[in-house]
C-alpha positions as CSV (number, residue, x, y, z in Angstrom):
1,M,-62.6,-131.9,-195.5
2,T,-61.6,-130.1,-198.7
3,N,-58.8,-131.8,-200.6
4,P,-55.8,-129.6,-201.3
5,V,-54.9,-128.1,-204.7
6,L,-52.3,-130.5,-206.1
7,V,-51.9,-129.0,-209.6
8,E,-52.5,-125.5,-211.0
9,V,-52.5,-125.0,-214.7
10,L,-51.3,-121.5,-215.7
11,R,-51.9,-119.7,-219.0
12,G,-50.3,-116.3,-219.5
13,G,-49.3,-116.2,-215.8
14,Q,-53.0,-116.6,-214.7
15,V,-54.5,-119.7,-213.1
16,E,-56.6,-121.4,-215.7
17,S,-57.6,-124.4,-213.6
18,Q,-56.9,-126.1,-210.4
19,H,-57.0,-129.9,-209.7
20,R,-57.7,-131.0,-206.1
21,G,-56.9,-134.5,-204.9
22,R,-55.7,-136.6,-202.0
23,V,-52.4,-138.5,-201.7
24,A,-51.3,-141.2,-199.3
25,V,-47.8,-142.6,-199.3
26,V,-46.9,-145.5,-197.1
27,D,-43.6,-147.3,-196.3
28,A,-42.9,-151.0,-196.8
29,E,-44.7,-151.8,-193.5
30,G,-47.8,-149.9,-194.5
31,K,-47.2,-147.0,-192.1
32,A,-48.3,-143.6,-193.5
33,V,-45.3,-141.3,-194.3
34,L,-47.4,-138.6,-196.1
35,A,-51.1,-137.9,-196.1
36,L,-52.7,-134.9,-198.0
37,G,-56.4,-134.4,-198.1
38,D,-59.2,-136.8,-197.0
39,V,-57.2,-140.0,-197.4
40,A,-59.7,-142.0,-195.2
41,R,-62.5,-141.5,-197.7
42,P,-63.0,-144.7,-199.8
43,V,-61.9,-144.7,-203.5
44,F,-63.9,-146.4,-206.2
45,P,-61.5,-146.7,-209.2
46,R,-63.0,-146.6,-212.6
47,S,-62.3,-149.2,-215.2
48,A,-59.6,-147.0,-216.7
49,V,-57.2,-147.9,-213.8
50,K,-57.8,-151.7,-213.9
51,P,-54.7,-152.3,-216.1
52,L,-52.6,-150.4,-213.5
53,Q,-54.1,-152.5,-210.7
54,A,-53.3,-155.7,-212.6
55,L,-49.8,-154.4,-213.4
56,A,-49.3,-153.6,-209.7
57,L,-50.0,-157.2,-208.7
58,V,-47.5,-158.6,-211.2
59,V,-44.8,-156.1,-210.2
60,G,-45.6,-156.6,-206.5
61,G,-45.1,-160.4,-206.9
62,A,-41.8,-159.9,-208.7
63,D,-40.5,-157.3,-206.2
64,T,-41.5,-158.9,-202.9
65,G,-40.6,-162.5,-203.6
66,A,-44.2,-163.6,-203.7
67,R,-43.7,-164.9,-207.3
68,Q,-46.8,-167.1,-207.0
69,L,-49.0,-163.9,-206.7
70,T,-49.6,-163.9,-210.4
71,P,-48.5,-166.3,-213.2
72,E,-46.5,-163.4,-214.7
73,S,-44.6,-162.4,-211.5
74,A,-41.9,-165.0,-211.8
75,G,-41.3,-164.1,-215.5
76,L,-41.0,-160.4,-214.6
77,Y,-38.5,-161.2,-211.9
78,A,-36.4,-163.2,-214.4
79,L,-36.5,-160.2,-216.8
80,A,-35.6,-157.7,-214.2
81,T,-32.7,-159.8,-213.0
82,G,-31.5,-160.2,-216.5
83,F,-31.7,-156.5,-217.2
84,Q,-29.7,-155.9,-214.0
85,A,-26.9,-158.3,-215.2
86,M,-26.8,-156.6,-218.6
87,A,-26.6,-153.0,-217.5
88,K,-23.6,-151.1,-216.3
89,D,-25.6,-148.8,-214.0
90,G,-29.1,-148.0,-212.8
91,H,-29.8,-145.5,-215.6
92,E,-28.9,-148.0,-218.3
93,K,-31.0,-150.7,-216.6
94,M,-34.0,-148.4,-216.5
95,T,-33.6,-147.4,-220.2
96,K,-33.4,-151.0,-221.2
97,Q,-36.3,-152.3,-219.2
98,F,-38.9,-149.6,-219.8
99,P,-40.0,-151.2,-223.1
100,A,-40.6,-154.4,-221.2
101,Y,-42.9,-152.6,-218.7
102,D,-44.7,-150.9,-221.6
103,T,-45.3,-154.3,-223.1
104,L,-46.5,-155.8,-219.8
105,Y,-49.0,-152.9,-219.4
106,A,-50.3,-153.6,-222.9
107,Y,-50.6,-157.3,-222.0
108,C,-52.6,-156.4,-218.9
109,R,-54.9,-154.2,-221.0
110,S,-55.4,-157.0,-223.5
111,K,-56.2,-159.6,-220.7
112,L,-58.9,-157.2,-219.4
113,G,-60.3,-156.8,-222.9
114,I,-59.5,-153.1,-223.2
115,A,-58.9,-151.9,-226.7
116,K,-55.6,-150.3,-227.8
């Protein structure tokens, strides 16, 4: 199966390059709600995505109530709850907490020994 074109880069109105890929979106129960391309084919992530994988575990633990998932999950839950109490609306909350997530991503990189 050929994966669909997900992105086209245009220059002067002409297609300069195309990027194919596959996308799978699932709901909270793991049921597929969108599948584009060969989503059944295994993925072997490179080391560049390891910090994102680590971050996903921390955030997953904080968001799902599985605070024991990582040592950092309970702390992230406390931060997120505090940001919610400080902000007057969702936009303000997001604006305030983005630097904390950037810091957490940098922490995950450093734990994996990845240079700045």
